[in-house]
C-alpha positions as CSV (number, residue, x, y, z in Angstrom):
1,H,230.5,105.5,-34.3
2,F,228.4,108.1,-36.0
3,N,229.9,110.4,-38.6
4,G,228.0,112.2,-41.3
5,E,230.6,111.3,-43.9
6,F,229.8,107.6,-43.3
7,G,226.0,107.9,-44.0
8,E,226.0,106.3,-47.4
9,R,228.4,103.5,-46.6
10,V,227.1,99.9,-46.2
11,A,228.1,97.6,-43.4
12,F,227.8,93.9,-43.7
13,L,227.8,90.6,-41.8
14,A,228.2,87.4,-43.9
15,A,229.1,83.7,-43.5
16,N,230.4,80.9,-45.7
17,K,227.1,79.1,-45.8
18,K,223.5,80.1,-46.3
19,P,221.9,81.5,-43.1
20,H,219.0,79.7,-41.5
21,G,217.7,83.0,-40.1
22,V,218.6,86.7,-40.0
23,T,217.6,89.8,-38.1
24,S,218.7,93.4,-37.5
25,D,216.3,93.8,-34.5
26,R,218.1,93.8,-31.2
27,T,214.8,93.4,-29.3
28,E,214.0,90.2,-31.2
29,F,217.5,88.8,-30.5
30,L,217.5,89.6,-26.8
31,G,213.8,89.2,-26.2
32,R,211.5,91.6,-24.4
33,L,212.8,90.5,-21.0
34,G,216.1,89.0,-22.3
35,S,219.7,90.1,-21.7
36,L,223.1,89.6,-23.2
37,R,223.7,86.8,-20.7
38,A,220.8,84.8,-22.1
39,P,219.5,86.1,-25.5
40,A,216.0,84.8,-26.3
41,A,217.1,84.0,-29.9
42,L,219.5,81.3,-28.7
43,G,216.6,79.3,-27.3
44,R,214.8,78.8,-30.5
45,I,215.3,78.0,-34.2
46,G,214.4,80.7,-36.7
47,L,214.4,84.5,-36.8
48,D,211.8,87.0,-38.2
49,S,214.1,88.5,-40.8
50,A,213.3,92.0,-39.5
51,F,215.0,94.8,-41.5
52,N,213.1,98.0,-40.8
53,A,214.1,101.6,-40.3
54,G,213.9,102.8,-36.7
55,L,214.8,99.5,-35.0
56,D,217.5,99.3,-32.3
57,P,219.9,97.8,-34.8
58,C,222.2,94.7,-34.5
59,A,223.3,92.1,-37.0
60,V,222.4,88.4,-36.4
61,L,223.0,85.4,-38.6
62,Q,221.7,82.0,-37.5
63,L,223.2,79.0,-39.2
64,H,222.1,75.4,-39.2
65,V,224.9,72.8,-38.8
66,D,224.5,69.0,-38.9
67,L,227.5,67.0,-37.7
68,A,227.9,63.3,-37.8
69,P,229.9,61.6,-35.0
70,G,233.6,62.5,-35.5
71,A,232.8,64.9,-38.3
72,E,233.9,68.6,-38.4
73,E,232.9,71.6,-40.4
74,E,234.7,75.0,-40.7
75,I,232.5,78.1,-40.5
76,F,233.7,81.6,-40.8
77,F,232.0,85.0,-40.5
78,L,232.9,88.2,-42.2
79,I,232.1,91.7,-40.8
80,G,233.1,94.8,-42.7
81,E,231.9,97.8,-44.7
82,A,232.3,99.5,-48.1
83,A,231.2,102.5,-50.0
84,S,228.0,100.9,-51.4
85,R,225.9,97.8,-51.4
86,V,227.6,96.7,-54.7
87,E,231.0,97.2,-53.3
88,S,230.1,95.3,-50.1
89,L,228.8,92.3,-52.1
90,A,231.9,92.4,-54.2
91,L,234.1,92.4,-51.2
92,I,232.2,89.5,-49.6
93,G,232.6,87.5,-52.8
94,Q,236.3,88.2,-53.1
95,V,237.0,87.2,-49.5
96,Q,234.9,84.1,-49.7
97,A,236.9,82.8,-52.6
98,E,238.7,79.5,-51.8
99,G,241.8,80.0,-49.6
100,Q,241.2,83.8,-49.1
101,V,239.9,83.6,-45.6
102,E,242.9,81.5,-44.3
103,A,245.4,83.7,-46.2
104,L,243.9,86.9,-44.7
105,W,243.8,85.3,-41.2
106,Q,247.4,84.3,-41.4
107,A,248.4,87.8,-42.7
108,V,246.7,89.5,-39.8
109,Q,248.4,87.1,-37.3
110,Q,251.8,87.8,-39.0
111,Q,251.3,91.5,-38.8
112,W,250.6,91.5,-35.1
113,D,253.4,89.1,-34.4
114,D,255.9,91.3,-36.3
115,I,254.8,94.3,-34.2
116,L,254.2,92.7,-30.8
117,N,257.2,90.3,-30.8
118,A,259.7,92.9,-31.8
119,V,260.6,93.4,-28.1
120,T,259.9,90.7,-25.5
121,V,261.0,90.5,-21.9
122,E,261.6,87.8,-19.3
123,T,261.5,89.1,-15.8
124,P,260.9,87.7,-12.3
125,D,257.4,89.2,-12.5
126,P,255.0,87.2,-14.7
127,G,252.4,90.0,-14.6
128,M,254.9,92.4,-16.1
129,D,255.9,89.9,-18.8
130,L,252.2,89.4,-19.8
131,M,251.6,93.1,-20.2
132,L,254.8,94.2,-21.8
133,N,254.8,91.2,-24.2
134,R,251.9,92.1,-26.5
135,W,248.9,93.4,-24.4
136,L,249.9,97.0,-23.8
137,L,251.1,97.6,-27.3
138,Y,248.0,95.8,-28.7
139,Q,245.7,98.1,-26.6
140,T,247.7,101.2,-27.8
141,L,247.6,100.3,-31.5
142,A,244.2,98.6,-31.8
143,C,242.2,100.9,-29.7
144,R,243.9,104.2,-29.3
145,L,245.5,104.6,-32.8
146,W,243.4,102.5,-35.2
147,G,240.0,102.1,-33.6
148,R,239.9,105.3,-31.5
149,T,236.7,103.9,-29.9
150,A,235.6,102.0,-26.9
151,L,232.5,101.7,-24.7
152,Y,233.0,105.1,-23.0
153,Q,234.6,106.9,-26.0
154,S,233.0,106.2,-29.4
155,S,233.6,109.3,-31.5
156,G,236.5,108.0,-33.6
157,A,238.2,111.4,-33.2
158,F,241.9,112.1,-33.0
159,G,243.0,114.1,-30.0
160,F,246.0,116.3,-30.7
161,R,247.9,115.5,-27.5
162,D,246.4,112.0,-27.1
163,Q,247.7,110.1,-30.1
164,L,250.9,112.0,-30.1
165,Q,251.7,110.6,-26.7
166,D,250.5,107.1,-27.7
167,V,253.0,106.8,-30.6
168,L,255.9,107.3,-28.2
169,A,255.3,103.7,-27.2
170,L,256.0,102.6,-30.8
171,L,259.4,104.1,-31.2
172,H,261.0,100.6,-30.7
173,T,258.7,98.7,-32.9
174,R,256.9,100.9,-35.5
175,P,258.6,104.3,-35.6
176,D,257.0,104.8,-39.1
177,I,253.5,105.1,-37.4
178,A,255.0,107.6,-34.9
179,R,256.4,109.6,-37.8
180,A,253.1,109.7,-39.7
181,Q,251.1,110.7,-36.6
182,I,253.5,113.6,-35.9
183,L,253.0,115.0,-39.4
184,E,249.2,114.4,-39.2
185,A,249.1,116.4,-35.9
186,A,251.0,119.2,-37.5
187,R,248.3,119.4,-40.2
188,H,245.8,120.4,-37.5
189,Q,247.8,123.3,-36.2
190,F,246.8,127.0,-36.9
191,E,249.1,129.6,-38.3
192,A,249.1,131.3,-34.9
193,G,250.6,128.1,-33.3
194,D,247.5,126.8,-31.5
195,V,245.9,123.6,-32.5
196,L,242.6,121.6,-32.7
197,H,242.0,119.9,-29.4
198,W,240.5,117.0,-31.4
199,W,239.1,116.4,-34.9
200,N,237.0,113.9,-36.7
201,P,238.3,112.2,-39.9
202,P,237.8,112.0,-42.8
203,A,236.7,115.7,-43.2
204,G,238.8,116.9,-40.3
205,R,236.2,119.0,-38.5
206,G,237.4,119.8,-35.1
207,V,237.4,122.1,-32.1
208,R,239.7,125.1,-31.5
209,T,240.2,125.8,-27.8
210,R,242.3,127.6,-25.3
211,F,243.9,124.5,-23.8
212,S,247.4,125.4,-22.9
213,D,249.3,122.1,-23.3
214,D,248.0,120.6,-26.6
215,L,250.2,122.5,-28.9
216,L,253.4,121.8,-26.8
217,W,253.1,118.0,-27.3
218,L,254.1,118.5,-31.0
219,P,257.7,119.8,-30.2
220,F,258.0,117.4,-27.2
221,V,257.1,114.3,-29.2
222,T,259.1,115.5,-32.3
223,A,262.2,115.8,-30.1
224,E,261.6,112.4,-28.6
225,Y,261.1,110.9,-32.0
226,V,264.3,112.4,-33.5
227,A,266.3,111.4,-30.4
228,A,265.0,107.8,-30.5
229,T,265.3,107.2,-34.3
230,G,267.9,109.6,-35.4
231,D,265.6,110.6,-38.3
232,Q,266.3,114.3,-38.6
233,S,264.7,114.4,-42.1
234,I,261.3,114.7,-40.5
235,L,262.1,118.3,-39.5
236,A,262.2,119.3,-43.1
237,E,258.9,117.6,-44.0
238,T,256.3,120.2,-45.1
239,V,252.6,120.4,-44.2
240,P,250.1,123.2,-44.3
241,F,248.6,125.1,-41.4
242,L,245.0,125.5,-40.6
243,T,243.6,129.0,-41.0
244,G,240.6,130.7,-39.4
245,E,239.4,133.6,-37.3
246,A,240.9,133.6,-33.8
247,L,238.6,132.8,-30.9
248,K,236.8,135.9,-29.6
249,P,237.6,137.1,-26.1
250,A,234.6,135.5,-24.6
251,E,234.7,132.4,-26.8
252,M,236.2,129.3,-25.1
253,E,236.0,127.0,-28.1
254,R,234.7,126.7,-31.7
255,Y,233.9,123.5,-33.6
256,T,233.8,123.8,-37.4
257,Q,235.6,122.8,-40.6
258,F,238.7,125.0,-40.9
259,E,240.5,125.8,-44.2
260,T,244.2,125.1,-44.8
261,T,246.8,127.5,-46.0
262,A,247.8,127.5,-49.6
263,G,251.5,126.9,-48.8
264,S,253.2,124.2,-46.7
265,F,255.7,124.8,-43.9
266,S,258.4,122.6,-42.4
267,L,257.6,120.5,-39.3
268,Y,260.4,122.5,-37.6
269,E,258.4,125.7,-38.3
270,H,255.3,124.1,-36.9
271,C,257.1,123.2,-33.7
272,R,258.7,126.6,-33.4
273,R,255.4,128.3,-33.6
274,A,253.9,126.0,-31.0
275,L,256.7,126.9,-28.6
276,E,256.3,130.6,-29.4
277,K,252.6,130.5,-28.8
278,G,252.8,128.2,-25.7
279,S,255.6,129.9,-23.8
280,T,253.4,132.3,-21.9
281,A,253.9,133.9,-18.5
282,G,251.5,135.3,-15.8
283,A,252.0,137.3,-12.7
284,H,254.4,134.7,-11.1
285,G,256.3,134.2,-14.4
286,L,254.6,130.8,-14.8
287,P,252.7,129.7,-18.0
288,L,249.1,130.6,-18.3
289,M,246.7,127.7,-17.7
290,G,244.0,128.8,-20.2
291,S,240.9,126.6,-20.3
292,G,242.9,123.6,-19.0
293,D,246.3,122.1,-19.1
294,W,246.8,118.3,-19.1
295,N,243.8,118.0,-16.8
296,D,240.8,118.9,-19.0
297,G,238.5,119.0,-16.0
298,M,240.3,122.0,-14.5
299,N,238.9,124.2,-17.3
300,R,238.0,127.2,-15.1
301,V,241.1,127.6,-13.0
302,G,242.5,130.0,-15.6
303,A,239.5,130.7,-17.8
304,E,239.8,134.4,-17.4
305,G,243.4,134.4,-18.8
306,R,245.4,135.0,-15.6
307,G,245.6,131.5,-13.9
308,E,248.9,129.8,-14.0
309,S,249.9,126.1,-14.2
310,I,252.8,124.7,-12.2
311,W,252.6,121.4,-14.0
312,L,252.8,123.2,-17.3
313,G,255.9,125.1,-16.1
314,W,257.7,121.7,-15.6
315,F,256.4,120.4,-18.9
316,L,257.4,123.5,-20.8
317,H,260.9,123.3,-19.3
318,A,261.2,119.7,-20.4
319,T,259.9,120.6,-23.9
320,L,262.2,123.6,-24.4
321,T,265.3,121.8,-23.3
322,R,264.6,118.7,-25.4
323,F,263.8,120.8,-28.4
324,A,266.9,123.0,-28.1
325,P,269.2,120.4,-29.8
326,L,266.9,120.3,-32.8
327,V,267.1,124.1,-33.0
328,D,270.9,123.7,-33.2
329,L,270.5,121.1,-35.9
330,M,268.5,123.5,-38.0
331,M,271.3,126.1,-37.7
332,D,269.2,128.3,-35.4
333,D,270.1,129.7,-32.0
334,P,269.0,127.5,-29.2
335,A,269.9,130.0,-26.5
336,P,266.4,131.7,-26.3
337,Y,264.8,128.3,-25.7
338,L,267.2,127.4,-22.9
339,Q,267.0,130.8,-21.4
340,Q,263.2,130.6,-21.3
341,A,263.4,127.2,-19.7
342,E,265.7,128.6,-17.0
343,R,263.3,131.5,-16.4
344,Y,260.5,128.9,-15.8
345,A,262.7,126.9,-13.5
346,Q,263.5,130.0,-11.4
347,A,259.9,131.0,-11.2
348,L,258.8,127.5,-10.2
349,E,261.2,127.4,-7.3
350,A,260.4,131.0,-6.3
351,H,256.6,130.7,-6.3
352,A,255.4,127.1,-6.5
353,W,257.0,125.5,-3.4
354,D,254.3,125.0,-0.7
355,G,256.6,123.8,2.1
356,A,256.5,120.1,1.6
357,W,255.5,119.8,-2.1
358,Y,254.8,121.9,-5.1
359,L,251.5,123.7,-5.8
360,R,249.3,122.6,-8.7
361,A,248.3,126.0,-10.0
362,F,247.2,129.6,-9.3
363,Y,243.6,130.5,-10.0
364,D,242.8,133.6,-12.0
365,D,242.5,135.6,-8.8
366,G,246.0,134.5,-7.6
367,S,244.8,132.0,-5.0
368,K,246.6,128.7,-4.7
369,L,245.5,125.3,-5.9
370,G,247.2,122.2,-4.5
371,S,248.2,123.7,-1.2
372,H,248.3,122.3,2.3
373,E,246.3,125.5,3.2
374,G,243.4,124.4,1.1
375,V,240.5,122.1,2.1
376,E,240.4,120.0,-1.1
377,C,243.0,119.1,-3.7
378,Q,245.8,119.8,-1.2
379,I,248.4,117.8,-3.2
380,D,248.4,116.9,-6.8
381,A,250.7,114.2,-8.2
382,L,251.4,115.9,-11.5
383,A,253.3,118.9,-10.1
384,Q,255.5,116.5,-8.1
385,S,256.3,113.8,-10.6
386,W,257.2,116.4,-13.3
387,A,259.4,118.3,-11.0
388,V,261.5,115.1,-11.2
389,L,260.8,114.1,-14.8
390,S,261.6,117.5,-16.2
391,G,265.0,117.6,-14.4
392,A,264.2,121.2,-13.4
393,G,263.1,120.8,-9.8
394,D,265.5,121.4,-6.9
395,P,266.7,117.8,-6.2
396,K,266.1,118.0,-2.4
397,R,262.6,119.6,-2.9
398,A,261.7,117.2,-5.7
399,A,262.6,114.2,-3.5
400,Q,260.7,115.6,-0.6
401,A,257.7,116.2,-2.8
402,M,257.7,112.6,-4.0
403,E,257.9,111.4,-0.4
404,A,254.7,113.4,0.2
405,V,253.2,111.7,-2.9
406,N,254.1,108.3,-1.4
407,R,252.6,109.2,2.0
408,L,249.4,110.8,0.8
409,L,248.6,109.5,-2.7
410,V,249.9,105.9,-2.8
411,K,247.4,103.5,-1.3
412,P,249.0,100.0,-1.2
413,A,246.0,98.4,0.6
414,E,243.6,99.5,-2.2
415,Q,246.3,99.1,-4.9
416,M,245.8,102.7,-6.1
417,V,247.9,105.7,-6.9
418,L,245.7,108.8,-6.6
419,L,245.8,111.9,-8.8
420,F,245.2,114.2,-5.9
421,T,243.6,114.4,-2.5
422,P,241.1,115.3,-1.0
423,P,238.7,115.3,-3.9
424,F,236.7,118.4,-4.8
425,D,233.3,118.4,-3.1
426,K,232.3,121.2,-0.7
427,T,234.7,123.9,-1.8
428,T,233.2,127.2,-3.0
429,R,236.0,127.4,-5.6
430,D,235.1,126.4,-9.2
431,P,238.1,124.6,-10.7
432,G,235.9,123.4,-13.6
433,Y,233.8,120.4,-14.7
434,I,236.1,118.1,-12.6
435,K,233.9,119.1,-9.7
436,G,230.9,117.6,-11.4
437,Y,232.4,114.1,-10.9
438,L,231.5,112.5,-7.5
439,P,234.4,112.6,-5.1
440,G,236.9,109.8,-5.9
441,I,235.6,109.3,-9.5
442,R,237.9,109.7,-12.5
443,E,240.1,112.8,-12.3
444,N,238.3,114.0,-9.1
445,G,240.6,112.3,-6.6
446,G,240.5,108.8,-8.0
447,Q,243.4,106.9,-9.6
448,Y,243.9,108.4,-13.0
449,T,246.3,105.9,-14.4
450,H,247.9,108.1,-17.0
451,A,249.3,110.3,-14.3
452,A,250.0,107.4,-12.0
453,T,252.5,106.0,-14.6
454,W,254.3,109.3,-14.3
455,T,254.4,109.0,-10.5
456,A,256.0,105.6,-10.9
457,W,258.5,106.8,-13.5
458,A,259.6,109.7,-11.2
459,F,260.4,107.1,-8.5
460,A,262.5,105.2,-11.1
461,K,264.3,108.4,-12.1
462,L,265.1,108.9,-8.4
463,G,266.7,105.5,-8.4
464,Q,264.1,103.8,-6.2
465,G,263.7,100.6,-8.2
466,D,261.8,98.7,-5.5
467,H,259.2,101.5,-5.2
468,A,258.9,102.0,-8.9
469,M,258.2,98.3,-9.4
470,E,255.8,98.2,-6.5
471,L,253.8,100.9,-8.2
472,F,254.0,99.1,-11.6
473,R,252.4,96.0,-9.9
474,M,249.8,98.2,-8.3
475,L,248.9,99.7,-11.7
476,N,249.0,96.3,-13.5
477,P,245.3,95.2,-14.1
478,I,246.3,91.6,-13.6
479,G,246.8,92.2,-9.9
480,H,243.4,93.7,-9.6
481,A,241.6,90.5,-10.7
482,D,243.8,87.6,-9.7
483,T,241.3,86.3,-7.2
484,P,237.5,86.0,-7.5
485,E,237.0,88.6,-4.7
486,K,239.3,91.1,-6.4
487,A,237.8,90.5,-9.8
488,A,234.3,91.1,-8.4
489,R,235.4,94.4,-6.9
490,Y,237.4,95.5,-10.0
491,K,234.6,94.6,-12.4
492,V,236.5,95.4,-15.7
493,E,238.9,93.6,-18.0
494,P,242.1,92.3,-16.3
495,Y,244.2,92.4,-19.6
496,V,243.9,96.1,-20.5
497,I,244.8,99.2,-18.6
498,A,241.8,101.1,-17.1
499,A,242.0,104.9,-17.4
500,D,240.7,105.3,-13.9
501,I,239.9,103.4,-10.7
502,Y,237.4,104.8,-8.2
503,S,238.8,105.6,-4.7
504,A,235.6,106.4,-2.7
505,P,233.1,104.0,-1.1
506,P,231.0,102.2,-2.1
507,H,232.9,101.9,-5.3
508,T,236.5,101.7,-4.0
509,G,238.7,99.6,-6.3
510,S,236.2,99.5,-9.2
511,G,237.7,100.1,-12.6
512,G,236.2,102.8,-14.7
513,W,236.9,103.7,-18.3
514,T,238.9,100.9,-20.0
515,W,240.6,100.3,-23.4
516,Y,240.6,103.9,-24.7
517,T,243.2,105.4,-22.4
518,G,246.6,107.0,-23.0
519,S,247.9,105.1,-20.0
520,S,248.5,102.0,-22.0
521,G,251.4,103.5,-24.0
522,W,252.8,105.2,-20.9
523,M,252.6,102.0,-18.9
524,Y,254.5,100.2,-21.7
525,R,257.3,102.8,-21.6
526,L,257.3,102.8,-17.8
527,G,258.1,99.1,-17.8
528,L,260.5,98.9,-20.7
529,E,262.3,102.2,-20.5
530,A,262.0,103.5,-16.9
531,I,262.3,100.2,-15.0
532,L,264.1,97.7,-17.4
533,G,266.1,100.6,-18.7
534,I,265.9,99.9,-22.5
535,T,266.0,103.2,-24.3
536,R,266.6,103.7,-28.0
537,V,268.9,106.5,-29.2
538,G,269.3,106.5,-32.9
539,D,271.1,103.3,-34.0
540,A,271.9,102.3,-30.4
541,L,270.4,101.3,-27.1
542,I,271.1,102.9,-23.7
543,I,270.8,100.2,-21.0
544,D,270.2,101.7,-17.6
545,P,267.8,99.5,-15.5
546,C,266.3,100.6,-12.2
547,I,264.9,97.4,-10.7
548,P,264.0,95.8,-7.4
549,R,267.0,94.8,-5.3
550,D,265.8,91.2,-5.0
551,W,265.7,90.6,-8.8
552,P,268.6,88.4,-9.8
553,G,268.3,89.8,-13.3
554,F,266.1,89.7,-16.4
555,K,266.3,89.2,-20.2
556,V,265.2,91.3,-23.2
557,N,264.9,90.1,-26.8
558,Y,265.2,93.2,-29.1
559,H,264.7,93.1,-32.8
560,F,266.4,95.8,-34.9
561,G,265.3,95.2,-38.5
562,M,266.4,91.6,-39.3
563,A,269.0,91.5,-36.5
564,R,268.2,90.2,-33.0
565,Y,269.8,91.3,-29.8
566,R,269.6,88.9,-26.8
567,I,270.2,91.1,-23.7
568,S,270.9,89.4,-20.4
569,I,271.1,91.5,-17.3
570,E,272.5,90.1,-14.0
571,N,272.2,91.6,-10.6
572,P,274.4,89.6,-8.2
573,E,275.0,92.5,-5.8
574,E,271.3,93.2,-5.4
575,V,271.3,96.8,-6.4
576,N,268.6,99.0,-7.7
577,R,270.7,100.8,-10.3
578,G,274.3,100.9,-11.5
579,L,276.4,98.9,-14.0
580,R,279.8,97.3,-13.7
581,H,280.1,96.4,-17.4
582,V,278.3,95.9,-20.7
583,A,279.6,93.4,-23.3
584,L,278.5,93.0,-26.9
585,D,279.3,89.7,-28.5
586,G,282.0,89.1,-25.9
587,K,283.7,92.5,-26.1
588,F,283.4,95.0,-23.3
589,L,281.9,98.4,-24.3
590,P,283.2,101.7,-22.8
591,G,279.8,102.6,-21.5
592,N,276.2,101.5,-21.5
593,L,275.5,102.5,-25.2
594,V,275.0,99.3,-27.3
595,P,275.3,100.0,-31.1
596,L,272.6,98.5,-33.3
597,V,273.3,97.1,-36.7
598,D,270.7,95.6,-39.1
599,D,272.8,92.7,-40.3
600,G,270.4,89.8,-39.8
601,Q,272.6,88.3,-37.1
602,L,272.0,87.2,-33.5
603,H,274.0,89.4,-31.1
604,E,274.6,88.6,-27.4
605,V,274.6,91.5,-24.9
606,H,275.7,90.8,-21.3
607,V,275.1,93.4,-18.6
608,L,276.4,93.1,-15.1
609,M,274.9,95.4,-12.5
610,G,276.7,96.6,-9.4
């Protein structure tokens, strides 16, 4: 991806034998009428050695190999970059030294094995096993956190809320990466509490906006991290704030290089300021939507500063209540946080209920979004799933809302879980750039998989294991391409999660944006934590599965440092949820909390559901 800071760096492609031909001209390689399916250069010997400014660039090496019958030859290619031509040549020479390539290859394999094999599962669903064992974490790490690039997203930027959510999937395997990302995010927060929506390393230029949820993911993820790892020391880590002139009244965003404060402040103070800035209230006592909440495309629902977000109300309630124990740890008073959460809960029940489900938002003029009275976007999944996930929704109403989601947004025949319906199309209202997408495309009424994982998680939290697993199968890309006909319709990779699937003809069932999507991390957590019920809390595991009734059981291999826990869950009474007993190394435990000890030993955990 392009970045001005990379302009003087030199990329390279090399091999372990002298090339027969080289070119950097994509047109020469493909041919004037050629294609990636049949490049013209593969049909001839020799290349023109074209290296000119202004070409459509690529890097091609053509090697000549003579093999006698039964003979073999090992060839390797190196691709990389360095600060200069001299450094690039030095790096090539270093790696080409005898034994270096094999050693590097083995080191890479070992690193991935250490990460991806830390937690493995054996369930009655082979598709779940394939995705939870390696693929989902690989997508999250390789693309979202390290590459930050894909076909449809090539900026290399960090998104404030994006990578914070991603690292929640690493709390079982690489909590150190989660810790580092939390602190990195805090460095991109302003003194006033708001944050950069995204920024480009290495310089850190980014965009200051009026998005209402970005800043709140910092205390949410921090609370999740501390609860999962027990690492309270992160709260005392100090990092600076950004500083700069606030956005002017008519200014929706500003992209520039911002300065940092001279002093540093604790992560706890960063989180406290985020909650202080983000705990807003409009005419209905609900948080202001700003220039968008989680759904970036609804950027004009509250652009005038009066629109309110129902989803944000649920999310703020969850964030305030989860952060309150950390306030207590820091010897502060958690009461104001819990009181604010309760005020949101009361306002949500008083103003957001639409009769059979919850509204999505109020526009600046007070009109409803996500109501049965509307023509388009009558029901939005976010406001329903988070009524359950936050724990703040009235239980009867929340269950009724999820029934409506199942009836109106879950499409078993098409294997899709829609974000909302009907899509924006004819309405005179202007919710934002989301209306610029064709109906059924991306956030505009298609399946937006990130939100769909929350829908499935909500059903699991309600104890509906059969339905939660049904939705997991529907979201699993393997099931969208397990026949030639389905693969032809889906059109994208069957081994990584797609951000979206189109819901309107003639593209119904076609996958959209793949690889670079936050749904990979949430899909991993949906499977491991919400359905299989494996949740880490400090130096222990909570085991609380919510599975299909017809599952006889499943197994989980869980590494904790050098120790390994072999967990066997049996379900002889065919229940969705509920435990009769949990035993560790033959001894019954008083509850479902399994202590973890890094003692290098193999431990047996037996769980009987019923």
